C-alpha positions in Angstrom: 73.6 -15.6 -57.2 72.6 -12.1 -56.0 74.6 -9.0 -56.5 76.4 -8.0 -53.1 78.2 -5.0 -51.8 81.3 -5.2 -49.8 83.9 -2.9 -48.4 87.6 -3.3 -48.9 90.3 -0.9 -47.3 93.7 -0.5 -48.9 95.8 -0.5 -45.7 98.5 2.0 -44.9 101.4 -0.3 -45.9 100.1 -0.6 -49.4 99.4 3.1 -49.6 102.9 4.0 -48.4 104.4 1.5 -50.9 102.3 3.2 -53.8 100.4 -0.1 -54.6 96.9 1.4 -54.6 96.6 1.3 -58.4 97.9 -2.2 -58.8 95.4 -3.4 -56.1 92.5 -1.6 -57.8 93.4 -3.1 -61.2 93.4 -6.6 -59.5 90.0 -5.9 -58.0 88.5 -4.6 -61.2 90.0 -7.5 -63.3 88.1 -9.8 -60.9 84.7 -8.4 -62.0 84.1 -5.8 -59.2 82.5 -2.5 -59.8 83.7 0.4 -57.6 80.8 2.2 -56.3 82.8 4.8 -54.0 86.2 5.4 -53.0 88.2 7.9 -50.9 91.6 8.4 -49.3 91.7 9.4 -45.7 93.6 9.0 -42.5 91.8 7.3 -39.7 91.8 9.0 -36.3 92.7 6.8 -33.3 89.0 6.9 -32.2 87.8 6.0 -35.7 90.2 3.1 -35.9 89.1 1.8 -32.4 85.4 2.1 -33.5 85.9 0.3 -36.7 87.8 -2.6 -35.1 85.8 -2.7 -31.8 85.0 -6.4 -32.5 88.7 -7.1 -31.8 88.8 -4.8 -28.8 89.5 -7.8 -26.3 92.2 -9.4 -28.6 95.9 -9.1 -27.9 96.5 -7.6 -31.2 94.1 -4.7 -31.0 96.3 -2.0 -29.9 99.0 -2.8 -32.6 96.2 -3.0 -35.3 94.9 0.5 -34.2 98.4 1.9 -34.3 99.0 0.4 -37.7 95.8 1.6 -39.3 96.3 5.0 -38.0 100.1 5.4 -39.1 99.2 6.7 -42.7 96.4 7.1 -45.1 94.0 4.3 -46.1 91.6 3.8 -49.1 88.3 2.5 -48.4 86.4 1.2 -51.4 82.7 0.2 -51.7 82.5 -2.6 -54.2 79.7 -4.5 -56.0 79.4 -7.8 -58.0 77.9 -11.2 -57.7 79.1 -13.1 -54.6 81.2 -10.1 -53.8 82.2 -11.0 -50.2 83.5 -14.5 -51.0 85.1 -13.4 -54.3 87.0 -10.6 -52.6 88.2 -12.8 -49.7 89.4 -15.3 -52.4 91.5 -12.6 -54.3 92.7 -11.1 -51.0 94.3 -14.3 -49.7 94.9 -15.7 -46.3 95.0 -13.1 -43.5 98.6 -14.0 -42.8 100.4 -12.7 -45.9 103.1 -15.4 -45.4 100.5 -18.1 -45.9 98.4 -16.4 -48.6 98.3 -18.3 -51.9 100.4 -17.1 -54.8 99.1 -14.3 -56.8 96.6 -13.0 -54.2 96.8 -9.4 -53.1 98.0 -10.3 -49.5 100.8 -12.6 -51.1 101.9 -9.9 -53.5 101.7 -6.9 -51.3 101.5 -7.9 -47.6 104.4 -8.7 -45.4 102.8 -10.5 -42.3 99.6 -11.2 -40.4 99.0 -7.5 -39.6 100.7 -5.7 -42.5 98.6 -7.5 -44.9 97.8 -5.0 -47.5 94.0 -5.1 -47.5 90.9 -5.5 -45.4 87.7 -7.1 -46.7 84.3 -7.6 -45.0 83.6 -11.1 -44.0 79.8 -11.3 -44.1 76.7 -9.6 -45.5 75.9 -8.0 -42.2 79.5 -6.9 -41.6 79.7 -5.5 -45.1 76.6 -3.3 -44.6 77.8 -1.9 -41.2 81.4 -1.2 -42.7 80.2 0.4 -45.7 78.1 2.7 -43.5 81.1 3.5 -41.5 82.8 5.1 -44.5 80.2 6.0 -46.9 76.7 7.7 -46.8 73.8 6.6 -49.0 74.5 9.5 -51.5 77.9 8.2 -52.1 76.7 4.6 -52.6 74.1 5.5 -55.2 74.7 4.0 -58.6 
């Protein structure tokens, strides 16, 4: 398997609940290497641009509102099979249906306030990483 890069975002609900450290420990204990990380607050236009793929969906407005309600922590990650592995440890999108022990099961509360975002494909990961990090920040 090849080494992959992916993006995760610790969402405003987890930041507000002071769960950043616990989530990072879970990620690192799953074999991920952190390449870059920052804490920031998304503007409305940034959140709309990042989630533009969902623009026509009924939950778009509430998603943008949620993602701009407080700081987030985007993290660039690397490991073999990174995308699939991150999605495994995150758990199902709906936290109420996420497997026991997954990040979303432990820290999320519902389908929207689900603690963490993770890229879903190699192409998506590349675009999402560029959204938050420049090449210098991703150098190892």
